[in-house]
PASEBA-1860 file (N, C-alpha, C; in nm, 3 decimals):
! residues 233
1> XXXXXXXX> -0.824/-1.358/2.981/-0.842/-1.401/2.844/-0.866/-1.218/2.774 ~ -0.781/-1.231/2.673/-0.787/-1.091/2.584/-0.843/-1.118/2.468 ~ -0.966/-1.004/2.428/-1.021/-1.035/2.335/-1.017/-0.932/2.248 ~ -1.010/-0.931/2.111/-0.988/-0.829/1.992/-1.115/-0.834/1.915 ~ -1.142/-0.748/1.826/-1.223/-0.729/1.712/-1.198/-0.847/1.612 ~ -1.265/-0.922/1.547/-1.253/-1.018/1.455/-1.161/-0.953/1.328 ~ -1.218/-0.838/1.275/-1.135/-0.772/1.155/-0.992/-0.738/1.209 ~ -0.967/-0.686/1.337/-0.837/-0.654/1.374/-0.740/-0.778/1.356
9> XXXXXXXX> -0.804/-0.909/1.422/-0.726/-1.020/1.410/-0.703/-1.056/1.285 ~ -0.805/-1.053/1.189/-0.744/-1.088/1.072/-0.644/-1.011/1.001 ~ -0.655/-0.882/1.038/-0.572/-0.793/0.984/-0.430/-0.788/1.044 ~ -0.414/-0.850/1.179/-0.297/-0.847/1.240/-0.207/-1.010/1.177 ~ -0.323/-1.097/1.141/-0.266/-1.211/1.086/-0.230/-1.224/0.957 ~ -0.241/-1.089/0.875/-0.182/-1.085/0.768/-0.286/-1.134/0.638 ~ -0.427/-1.157/0.684/-0.516/-1.212/0.592/-0.568/-1.108/0.473 ~ -0.583/-0.982/0.547/-0.631/-0.842/0.490/-0.627/-0.748/0.553
17> XXXXXXXX> -0.669/-0.630/0.515/-0.686/-0.490/0.598/-0.781/-0.504/0.672 ~ -0.820/-0.437/0.746/-0.920/-0.437/0.854/-1.075/-0.384/0.770 ~ -1.038/-0.304/0.692/-1.159/-0.273/0.585/-1.224/-0.385/0.496 ~ -1.106/-0.473/0.431/-1.141/-0.570/0.370/-1.188/-0.684/0.460 ~ -1.164/-0.702/0.574/-1.179/-0.779/0.684/-1.355/-0.783/0.714 ~ -1.364/-0.663/0.716/-1.525/-0.639/0.795/-1.619/-0.693/0.634 ~ -1.565/-0.646/0.505/-1.646/-0.714/0.402/-1.664/-0.890/0.390 ~ -1.534/-0.915/0.420/-1.522/-1.098/0.443/-1.606/-1.153/0.537
25> XXXXXXXX> -1.619/-1.061/0.670/-1.717/-1.106/0.769/-1.853/-1.108/0.744 ~ -1.889/-0.986/0.680/-2.010/-0.959/0.608/-2.052/-1.081/0.494 ~ -1.969/-1.119/0.421/-1.985/-1.202/0.314/-1.995/-1.358/0.349 ~ -1.963/-1.351/0.499/-1.961/-1.514/0.540/-1.825/-1.583/0.527 ~ -1.727/-1.511/0.498/-1.601/-1.598/0.471/-1.518/-1.626/0.626 ~ -1.558/-1.603/0.698/-1.496/-1.621/0.835/-1.593/-1.701/0.935 ~ -1.518/-1.816/0.986/-1.573/-1.883/1.074/-1.490/-1.849/1.233 ~ -1.589/-1.865/1.340/-1.504/-1.868/1.465/-1.570/-2.007/1.534
33> XXXXXXXX> -1.473/-2.089/1.581/-1.506/-2.217/1.650/-1.620/-2.272/1.594 ~ -1.610/-2.291/1.447/-1.697/-2.388/1.368/-1.841/-2.296/1.300 ~ -1.855/-2.184/1.371/-1.973/-2.102/1.319/-1.940/-1.965/1.234 ~ -2.013/-1.965/1.130/-2.012/-1.822/1.032/-2.023/-1.704/1.144 ~ -1.944/-1.631/1.118/-1.920/-1.492/1.217/-1.956/-1.392/1.117 ~ -2.096/-1.324/1.125/-2.148/-1.219/1.020/-2.139/-1.091/1.085 ~ -2.110/-1.068/1.227/-2.141/-0.970/1.310/-2.014/-0.892/1.303 ~ -1.998/-0.746/1.272/-1.859/-0.709/1.280/-1.806/-0.656/1.415
41> XXXXXXXX> -1.890/-0.666/1.506/-1.851/-0.652/1.671/-1.802/-0.750/1.711 ~ -1.804/-0.879/1.629/-1.757/-1.002/1.710/-1.602/-1.003/1.748 ~ -1.592/-1.043/1.889/-1.458/-1.043/1.937/-1.409/-1.176/1.946 ~ -1.265/-1.214/1.955/-1.226/-1.332/1.936/-1.121/-1.326/2.039 ~ -1.050/-1.456/2.110/-0.955/-1.474/2.186/-0.858/-1.560/2.100 ~ -0.751/-1.470/2.061/-0.673/-1.547/1.963/-0.588/-1.661/2.007 ~ -0.586/-1.691/2.148/-0.520/-1.800/2.185/-0.606/-1.925/2.200 ~ -0.734/-1.888/2.244/-0.829/-1.984/2.234/-0.940/-2.018/2.147
49> XXXXXXXX> -0.968/-1.945/2.060/-1.078/-1.943/1.969/-1.002/-2.002/1.854 ~ -1.060/-2.057/1.756/-1.055/-2.115/1.630/-1.088/-2.043/1.520 ~ -1.005/-1.983/1.450/-1.062/-1.862/1.358/-1.027/-1.931/1.209 ~ -1.112/-1.951/1.112/-1.110/-2.004/0.986/-1.117/-1.888/0.876 ~ -1.053/-1.886/0.775/-1.085/-1.807/0.660/-1.110/-1.885/0.531 ~ -1.211/-1.876/0.469/-1.249/-1.969/0.359/-1.212/-2.110/0.393 ~ -1.232/-2.167/0.490/-1.197/-2.303/0.543/-1.081/-2.330/0.583 ~ -0.987/-2.244/0.602/-0.871/-2.243/0.629/-0.813/-2.186/0.750
57> XXXXXXXX> -0.778/-2.247/0.861/-0.718/-2.185/0.973/-0.597/-2.084/0.962 ~ -0.664/-1.985/1.056/-0.572/-1.841/1.047/-0.487/-1.829/1.173 ~ -0.373/-1.860/1.152/-0.295/-1.857/1.264/-0.156/-1.729/1.254 ~ -0.213/-1.635/1.362/-0.092/-1.528/1.380/0.061/-1.555/1.402 ~ 0.136/-1.507/1.318/0.279/-1.550/1.328/0.310/-1.456/1.440 ~ 0.421/-1.497/1.510/0.478/-1.425/1.646/0.550/-1.297/1.591 ~ 0.620/-1.289/1.485/0.671/-1.185/1.437/0.628/-1.140/1.305 ~ 0.583/-0.992/1.297/0.529/-0.962/1.163/0.659/-0.947/1.070
65> XXXXXXXX> 0.617/-0.959/0.944/0.686/-0.968/0.850/0.672/-0.815/0.760 ~ 0.770/-0.780/0.710/0.784/-0.652/0.652/0.886/-0.646/0.535 ~ 0.844/-0.648/0.407/0.897/-0.660/0.307/0.903/-0.551/0.158 ~ 1.022/-0.511/0.108/1.000/-0.435/0.014/1.022/-0.486/-0.119 ~ 0.913/-0.459/-0.214/0.907/-0.507/-0.357/0.923/-0.408/-0.435 ~ 0.978/-0.440/-0.554/0.984/-0.345/-0.664/0.885/-0.411/-0.764 ~ 0.766/-0.334/-0.764/0.669/-0.375/-0.850/0.701/-0.355/-0.981 ~ 0.677/-0.442/-1.095/0.694/-0.395/-1.233/0.564/-0.358/-1.285
73> XXXXXXXX> 0.584/-0.305/-1.377/0.449/-0.242/-1.455/0.374/-0.372/-1.510 ~ 0.224/-0.372/-1.505/0.178/-0.477/-1.553/0.120/-0.582/-1.430 ~ 0.148/-0.541/-1.307/0.092/-0.611/-1.191/0.020/-0.526/-1.122 ~ -0.100/-0.594/-1.076/-0.211/-0.527/-0.991/-0.153/-0.523/-0.845 ~ -0.187/-0.426/-0.771/-0.169/-0.411/-0.638/-0.280/-0.472/-0.547 ~ -0.298/-0.611/-0.548/-0.402/-0.679/-0.504/-0.363/-0.799/-0.414 ~ -0.442/-0.863/-0.348/-0.385/-1.022/-0.294/-0.471/-1.120/-0.387 ~ -0.605/-1.076/-0.450/-0.651/-1.180/-0.545/-0.730/-1.093/-0.617
81> XXXXXXXX> -0.730/-1.121/-0.768/-0.804/-1.058/-0.865/-0.788/-1.144/-0.979 ~ -0.910/-1.207/-1.017/-0.891/-1.310/-1.138/-0.860/-1.239/-1.274 ~ -0.778/-1.316/-1.344/-0.752/-1.265/-1.466/-0.625/-1.158/-1.472 ~ -0.565/-1.151/-1.361/-0.449/-1.041/-1.335/-0.349/-1.090/-1.253 ~ -0.216/-1.034/-1.303/-0.108/-1.094/-1.219/-0.084/-0.993/-1.103 ~ -0.088/-1.077/-0.983/-0.094/-0.978/-0.848/0.077/-0.967/-0.794 ~ 0.079/-0.878/-0.721/0.199/-0.853/-0.664/0.247/-0.929/-0.559 ~ 0.135/-1.005/-0.481/0.191/-1.108/-0.377/0.263/-1.251/-0.439
89> XXXXXXXX> 0.200/-1.258/-0.556/0.264/-1.398/-0.633/0.442/-1.383/-0.634 ~ 0.459/-1.251/-0.632/0.620/-1.235/-0.670/0.713/-1.239/-0.521 ~ 0.626/-1.270/-0.420/0.723/-1.296/-0.299/0.667/-1.439/-0.256 ~ 0.775/-1.520/-0.246/0.735/-1.643/-0.220/0.791/-1.672/-0.056 ~ 0.692/-1.637/0.027/0.671/-1.680/0.185/0.568/-1.737/0.201 ~ 0.597/-1.809/0.327/0.474/-1.899/0.382/0.390/-1.796/0.460 ~ 0.419/-1.682/0.495/0.287/-1.608/0.575/0.233/-1.535/0.467 ~ 0.106/-1.487/0.511/-0.001/-1.431/0.430/0.041/-1.256/0.456
97> XXXXXXXX> 0.075/-1.214/0.357/0.119/-1.068/0.354/-0.021/-0.996/0.241 ~ -0.007/-0.870/0.265/-0.085/-0.802/0.204/-0.024/-0.630/0.172 ~ -0.034/-0.594/0.059/0.022/-0.472/0.017/-0.022/-0.356/0.110 ~ 0.077/-0.246/0.119/0.047/-0.135/0.199/0.034/-0.025/0.086 ~ -0.089/0.040/0.075/-0.089/0.146/-0.012/-0.098/0.077/-0.150 ~ -0.127/0.138/-0.262/-0.125/0.103/-0.394/-0.050/0.157/-0.515 ~ -0.013/0.105/-0.601/0.043/0.156/-0.721/-0.039/0.100/-0.847 ~ -0.104/0.167/-0.935/-0.185/0.110/-1.028/-0.100/0.043/-1.105
105> XXXXXXXX> -0.171/-0.028/-1.210/-0.118/-0.129/-1.276/-0.024/-0.107/-1.371 ~ -0.007/0.039/-1.430/0.084/0.070/-1.501/0.197/0.117/-1.446 ~ 0.206/0.145/-1.308/0.305/0.234/-1.247/0.407/0.098/-1.210 ~ 0.505/0.134/-1.158/0.640/0.063/-1.092/0.690/0.125/-0.981 ~ 0.769/0.051/-0.925/0.848/0.079/-0.791/0.833/0.023/-0.663 ~ 0.858/0.102/-0.576/0.864/0.038/-0.415/0.727/0.043/-0.383 ~ 0.714/-0.086/-0.316/0.576/-0.142/-0.256/0.598/-0.212/-0.135 ~ 0.563/-0.187/0.006/0.585/-0.244/0.108/0.484/-0.347/0.117
113> XXXXXXXX> 0.491/-0.466/0.167/0.421/-0.554/0.178/0.434/-0.616/0.340 ~ 0.327/-0.665/0.405/0.347/-0.671/0.574/0.218/-0.780/0.590 ~ 0.214/-0.838/0.691/0.110/-0.894/0.760/0.071/-0.822/0.890 ~ 0.125/-0.725/0.919/0.123/-0.622/1.022/-0.010/-0.497/1.003 ~ -0.111/-0.530/1.023/-0.229/-0.428/1.001/-0.205/-0.306/1.032 ~ -0.149/-0.267/1.134/-0.109/-0.163/1.227/-0.026/-0.061/1.119 ~ 0.073/-0.108/1.057/0.141/-0.053/0.939/0.073/-0.026/0.839 ~ -0.033/-0.100/0.779/-0.120/-0.055/0.685/-0.190/0.058/0.722
121> XXXXXXXX> -0.240/0.087/0.838/-0.303/0.186/0.884/-0.219/0.326/0.884 ~ -0.098/0.308/0.947/-0.001/0.426/0.960/0.025/0.480/0.834 ~ 0.063/0.411/0.726/0.087/0.434/0.619/-0.021/0.473/0.509 ~ -0.120/0.429/0.552/-0.243/0.457/0.444/-0.339/0.594/0.477 ~ -0.291/0.633/0.615/-0.377/0.739/0.686/-0.319/0.886/0.640 ~ -0.358/0.990/0.575/-0.307/1.107/0.557/-0.249/1.188/0.695 ~ -0.303/1.155/0.799/-0.296/1.231/0.899/-0.141/1.203/0.961 ~ -0.060/1.109/0.920/0.055/1.075/0.952/0.181/1.133/0.869
129> XXXXXXXX> 0.114/1.221/0.771/0.208/1.287/0.672/0.337/1.211/0.610 ~ 0.340/1.081/0.594/0.456/0.994/0.524/0.456/1.063/0.398 ~ 0.580/1.082/0.367/0.607/1.107/0.214/0.627/0.996/0.139 ~ 0.569/1.027/-0.019/0.595/0.902/-0.105/0.653/0.984/-0.198 ~ 0.766/0.941/-0.282/0.833/1.002/-0.346/0.843/0.936/-0.510 ~ 0.812/1.003/-0.612/0.791/0.942/-0.722/0.894/0.997/-0.832 ~ 0.952/0.914/-0.933/1.028/0.990/-1.068/0.905/0.973/-1.161 ~ 0.887/1.083/-1.220/0.782/1.098/-1.307/0.849/1.124/-1.455
137> XXXXXXXX> 0.785/1.056/-1.567/0.815/1.078/-1.731/0.710/1.139/-1.781 ~ 0.705/1.251/-1.832/0.591/1.280/-1.931/0.640/1.293/-2.072 ~ 0.538/1.260/-2.175/0.544/1.229/-2.297/0.621/1.331/-2.368 ~ 0.619/1.450/-2.329/0.691/1.592/-2.384/0.740/1.684/-2.265 ~ 0.823/1.758/-2.305/0.887/1.870/-2.248/0.782/1.929/-2.155 ~ 0.828/1.965/-2.041/0.724/2.016/-1.956/0.790/2.165/-1.910 ~ 0.711/2.244/-1.896/0.775/2.409/-1.863/0.801/2.397/-1.704 ~ 0.885/2.519/-1.674/0.898/2.522/-1.526/0.776/2.585/-1.453
145> XXXXXXXX> 0.707/2.670/-1.533/0.590/2.695/-1.451/0.460/2.608/-1.436 ~ 0.475/2.509/-1.522/0.366/2.392/-1.506/0.418/2.302/-1.378 ~ 0.557/2.271/-1.373/0.594/2.242/-1.253/0.562/2.292/-1.129 ~ 0.580/2.435/-1.141/0.539/2.516/-1.007/0.394/2.488/-0.997 ~ 0.300/2.476/-1.089/0.165/2.461/-1.060/0.138/2.334/-0.998 ~ 0.206/2.226/-1.049/0.192/2.100/-0.983/0.238/2.095/-0.828 ~ 0.320/2.185/-0.818/0.359/2.197/-0.658/0.253/2.257/-0.568 ~ 0.210/2.349/-0.621/0.112/2.425/-0.562/-0.009/2.367/-0.535
153> XXXXXXXX> -0.035/2.253/-0.614/-0.172/2.187/-0.590/-0.272/2.218/-0.710 ~ -0.355/2.126/-0.737/-0.465/2.127/-0.846/-0.590/2.105/-0.803 ~ -0.683/2.125/-0.858/-0.813/2.071/-0.818/-0.858/1.935/-0.872 ~ -0.902/1.830/-0.806/-0.923/1.700/-0.841/-1.059/1.682/-0.802 ~ -1.173/1.658/-0.850/-1.301/1.634/-0.826/-1.353/1.725/-0.722 ~ -1.331/1.837/-0.714/-1.403/1.949/-0.615/-1.312/1.974/-0.493 ~ -1.173/1.930/-0.486/-1.112/1.973/-0.371/-0.941/1.976/-0.436 ~ -0.873/2.056/-0.368/-0.743/2.079/-0.405/-0.634/1.968/-0.358
161> XXXXXXXX> -0.520/1.947/-0.424/-0.425/1.851/-0.368/-0.330/1.935/-0.277 ~ -0.301/1.865/-0.179/-0.183/1.925/-0.103/-0.067/1.991/-0.166 ~ 0.007/2.084/-0.139/0.129/2.107/-0.180/0.206/1.998/-0.191 ~ 0.319/2.009/-0.309/0.393/1.881/-0.333/0.537/1.959/-0.359 ~ 0.626/1.858/-0.326/0.762/1.894/-0.371/0.799/1.857/-0.511 ~ 0.835/1.947/-0.615/0.859/1.894/-0.719/0.998/1.965/-0.771 ~ 1.080/1.865/-0.823/1.215/1.894/-0.866/1.238/1.837/-1.024 ~ 1.280/1.930/-1.114/1.315/1.879/-1.258/1.446/1.789/-1.249
169> XXXXXXXX> 1.424/1.697/-1.333/1.562/1.573/-1.362/1.600/1.635/-1.490 ~ 1.504/1.629/-1.578/1.551/1.669/-1.731/1.418/1.728/-1.775 ~ 1.448/1.730/-1.906/1.345/1.794/-1.978/1.190/1.725/-1.999 ~ 1.196/1.613/-1.958/1.060/1.545/-1.979/1.054/1.464/-1.813 ~ 1.112/1.487/-1.744/1.118/1.406/-1.618/1.142/1.491/-1.511 ~ 1.084/1.470/-1.405/1.090/1.538/-1.275/1.042/1.420/-1.170 ~ 1.114/1.504/-1.016/1.076/1.419/-0.902/0.956/1.478/-0.828 ~ 0.883/1.402/-0.783/0.740/1.472/-0.720/0.736/1.390/-0.580
177> XXXXXXXX> 0.715/1.467/-0.481/0.690/1.414/-0.334/0.559/1.457/-0.275 ~ 0.487/1.352/-0.240/0.376/1.357/-0.204/0.340/1.321/-0.055 ~ 0.245/1.403/0.020/0.210/1.362/0.150/0.049/1.298/0.168 ~ 0.000/1.253/0.029/-0.124/1.204/0.024/-0.118/1.105/-0.067 ~ -0.253/1.030/-0.094/-0.256/0.916/-0.160/-0.376/0.892/-0.244 ~ -0.407/1.020/-0.309/-0.536/0.982/-0.399/-0.499/0.877/-0.524 ~ -0.634/0.833/-0.534/-0.648/0.721/-0.633/-0.595/0.805/-0.769 ~ -0.479/0.738/-0.849/-0.416/0.776/-0.958/-0.376/0.914/-0.943
185> XXXXXXXX> -0.332/0.968/-0.839/-0.315/1.121/-0.827/-0.237/1.184/-0.907 ~ -0.112/1.138/-0.923/-0.014/1.201/-1.009/-0.043/1.185/-1.148 ~ -0.132/1.097/-1.199/-0.152/1.082/-1.347/-0.257/1.185/-1.368 ~ -0.357/1.187/-1.292/-0.472/1.278/-1.270/-0.429/1.425/-1.274 ~ -0.321/1.458/-1.179/-0.275/1.594/-1.159/-0.212/1.634/-1.312 ~ -0.102/1.546/-1.352/-0.054/1.568/-1.473/-0.126/1.595/-1.578 ~ -0.247/1.512/-1.598/-0.358/1.530/-1.705/-0.409/1.685/-1.680 ~ -0.440/1.743/-1.568/-0.501/1.858/-1.560/-0.412/1.961/-1.597
193> XXXXXXXX> -0.300/1.978/-1.604/-0.192/2.069/-1.653/-0.170/2.035/-1.788 ~ -0.241/1.949/-1.886/-0.212/1.936/-2.024/-0.113/1.867/-2.058 ~ -0.071/1.765/-1.966/0.051/1.658/-1.986/0.008/1.530/-1.977 ~ 0.077/1.434/-2.025/0.046/1.283/-1.998/0.166/1.195/-1.957 ~ 0.124/1.124/-1.852/0.250/1.056/-1.789/0.284/0.933/-1.862 ~ 0.410/0.941/-1.901/0.445/0.800/-1.999/0.501/0.702/-1.883 ~ 0.545/0.741/-1.768/0.616/0.624/-1.711/0.636/0.692/-1.553 ~ 0.580/0.619/-1.458/0.582/0.656/-1.339/0.653/0.535/-1.225
201> XXXXXXXX> 0.740/0.591/-1.138/0.802/0.499/-1.066/0.807/0.572/-0.931 ~ 0.769/0.494/-0.825/0.795/0.514/-0.678/0.914/0.476/-0.628 ~ 1.001/0.563/-0.593/1.149/0.543/-0.531/1.148/0.553/-0.388 ~ 1.042/0.595/-0.315/1.061/0.603/-0.162/0.928/0.618/-0.103 ~ 0.912/0.531/0.019/0.792/0.563/0.097/0.836/0.552/0.243 ~ 0.823/0.669/0.295/0.859/0.720/0.425/1.024/0.711/0.434 ~ 1.089/0.632/0.520/1.208/0.582/0.522/1.274/0.493/0.432 ~ 1.190/0.434/0.361/1.222/0.318/0.296/1.247/0.366/0.152
209> XXXXXXXX> 1.368/0.317/0.085/1.405/0.352/-0.039/1.409/0.212/-0.144 ~ 1.357/0.255/-0.257/1.397/0.136/-0.357/1.529/0.091/-0.400 ~ 1.630/0.190/-0.402/1.735/0.178/-0.416/1.783/0.092/-0.555 ~ 1.853/-0.003/-0.536/1.900/-0.106/-0.650/1.808/-0.209/-0.698 ~ 1.704/-0.218/-0.581/1.610/-0.343/-0.618/1.569/-0.375/-0.768 ~ 1.588/-0.441/-0.803/1.535/-0.489/-0.935/1.394/-0.506/-0.965 ~ 1.321/-0.510/-1.089/1.181/-0.514/-1.099/1.150/-0.671/-1.061 ~ 1.048/-0.699/-0.992/1.002/-0.821/-0.965/1.083/-0.866/-0.835
217> XXXXXXXX> 1.199/-0.816/-0.795/1.271/-0.864/-0.689/1.216/-0.790/-0.549 ~ 1.278/-0.862/-0.434/1.195/-0.832/-0.293/1.314/-0.828/-0.190 ~ 1.299/-0.782/-0.071/1.398/-0.807/0.034/1.324/-0.756/0.150 ~ 1.366/-0.824/0.268/1.316/-0.811/0.391/1.348/-0.686/0.452 ~ 1.298/-0.589/0.531/1.319/-0.460/0.577/1.442/-0.480/0.684 ~ 1.544/-0.398/0.683/1.650/-0.414/0.798/1.590/-0.376/0.896 ~ 1.670/-0.419/1.023/1.625/-0.374/1.156/1.611/-0.236/1.179 ~ 1.714/-0.165/1.103/1.730/-0.015/1.136/1.612/0.035/1.054
225> XXXXXXXX> 1.569/-0.005/0.921/1.458/0.051/0.847/1.324/0.031/0.946 ~ 1.315/-0.104/0.980/1.187/-0.090/1.090/1.162/-0.049/1.204 ~ 1.304/-0.035/1.250/1.290/0.083/1.398/1.237/0.219/1.360 ~ 1.275/0.266/1.256/1.226/0.418/1.190/1.079/0.393/1.143 ~ 1.049/0.313/1.082/0.923/0.264/1.010/0.804/0.268/1.115 ~ 0.853/0.167/1.218/0.752/0.156/1.316/0.732/0.222/1.443 ~ 0.817/0.323/1.427/0.813/0.422/1.570/0.687/0.486/1.611 ~ 0.631/0.481/1.722/0.504/0.532/1.771/0.392/0.441/1.712
233> X> 0.422/0.303/1.664/0.311/0.219/1.651/0.273/0.164/1.788
END
């Protein structure tokens, strides 16, 4: 009998991330064999135990799902948020999937969704150094020395951002590559140097590119993409 922590099972089954799973356990949203499980150290046997989330059985699919979505502006990166349009509503599949990382409501572009909790950890943790590439449009022309300042890093709430790759596209547009993901990082960095982001679009995460995917549309990752993305998991 192989047992795993309950929050890890919830993550692997695509219900939520491990961290969110811990919150659901403490809130009493999860039952194991008919009994509410409120202890974070609870372990379960996925083959023999009956796990329920908010009254519905949780069954881990045999093959994880990996999806690339072109998130439109106006959608929030969440599985559930009252009075908001959520990104998971754009993907019509039976599996429970959750977004890996975040894009703020006003931003658009590439978002990866999966039911594989391991990938969520790998792409979200800064120690793995995965690149995220954005196309940034500002409200007015931006000077070369300001772009250089962005690439060197700026101070945000007492700590300096990591060096970034910045390449000009036009007078008001540039491409920015980050290896970290602080909350609303690019918008805050651009604000620090006296500019305002007018449009922000993510075009790549690790080896996965947005390509010609239209806003609101999605696709399954190819076998080649998954091989590179999941290497070392």
